[in-house]
C-alpha positions in Angstrom: 22.7 -9.4 48.7 24.1 -12.8 47.1 21.4 -15.4 46.7 21.0 -17.7 49.8 20.2 -21.4 48.9 17.5 -23.2 50.5 16.9 -26.7 50.8 15.1 -29.6 52.8 18.0 -31.7 52.6 20.6 -31.9 55.2 23.2 -31.0 52.7 23.9 -29.8 49.2 25.0 -32.2 46.5 28.7 -31.3 45.2 29.1 -28.7 47.9 30.6 -28.8 51.3 29.4 -27.4 54.5 32.5 -25.5 55.9 30.6 -23.8 58.9 27.2 -23.7 60.7 26.1 -20.5 61.9 22.9 -21.6 63.9 19.2 -22.0 63.4 17.1 -19.4 61.5 13.7 -18.7 61.0 11.0 -17.0 59.1 7.2 -16.4 59.7 4.3 -14.9 58.1 0.9 -14.5 59.6 -2.2 -14.0 57.5 -4.8 -11.9 59.4 -8.9 -12.3 59.6 -9.1 -9.5 56.9 -7.5 -12.0 54.4 -10.1 -14.6 55.3 -13.0 -12.0 54.8 -11.6 -11.3 51.4 -11.0 -14.9 50.6 -14.9 -15.4 51.7 -15.6 -12.9 49.3 -14.0 -14.5 46.4 -15.6 -18.1 47.4 -16.9 -18.4 43.9 -13.5 -19.3 42.8 -13.8 -22.8 44.2 -13.6 -25.5 41.6 -13.2 -29.2 42.7 -13.1 -28.2 46.2 -10.1 -26.0 45.8 -9.9 -22.2 46.0 -7.5 -20.5 44.0 -7.5 -17.2 46.1 -6.6 -19.2 49.2 -3.9 -20.9 47.6 -2.4 -17.9 46.3 -2.4 -16.4 50.0 -0.8 -19.5 51.2 1.7 -19.3 48.4 2.4 -15.8 49.3 3.0 -16.4 53.0 5.0 -19.2 52.4 7.3 -17.1 50.2 7.6 -14.1 52.6 8.5 -16.7 55.4 11.4 -18.0 53.3 12.3 -14.7 52.1 13.0 -14.0 56.2 14.6 -17.2 56.5 17.1 -16.2 53.7 17.6 -12.7 55.2 18.3 -14.1 58.6 20.6 -16.5 57.3 22.5 -13.8 55.3 22.8 -11.7 58.4 24.8 -14.7 60.0 27.2 -14.8 57.2 25.5 -17.8 55.7 25.2 -18.4 51.8 22.7 -21.5 52.4 20.0 -22.9 54.6 20.0 -26.6 54.9 17.2 -29.0 56.6 14.3 -26.5 56.2 11.1 -27.3 57.5 7.7 -25.4 56.8 4.9 -25.7 59.1 1.4 -24.2 58.9 -0.8 -23.2 62.1 -3.9 -21.5 62.9 -3.6 -19.2 65.6 -5.8 -16.3 67.4 -9.6 -16.7 68.6 -11.3 -19.4 66.9 -8.3 -19.8 64.6 -8.7 -16.8 62.8 -5.3 -16.3 61.5 -2.7 -18.6 59.7 0.7 -18.8 60.7 3.4 -19.9 58.3 6.9 -20.6 59.8 10.2 -21.9 58.1 13.1 -23.0 60.2 16.5 -24.5 59.1 20.3 -24.2 59.6 22.1 -21.4 58.4 25.4 -22.5 56.8 28.5 -21.6 54.9 29.2 -23.8 51.8 31.9 -23.7 49.4 
């Protein structure tokens, strides 16, 4: 699969959007077991930040973006513009964290 360009901007400088292929999304959900692991490693908190938690958030975001790219490629797109990344808690008492990424799949030249 060729590389799919992703950007938060509505266009890509120096490239022309030749067609719009529709909205694409990617999601990743971190379950409760991840939070247990995070709390087990709570001692890595320095200055109010948890390296373990930040690493898991980064991993979830990367998974969601990879899903977004795959969805765009399936539609024949080679880029996704105007992407938006959202973080939400879901489940009982917010026991899971969901990362969603959405944007517009396009063909650029």
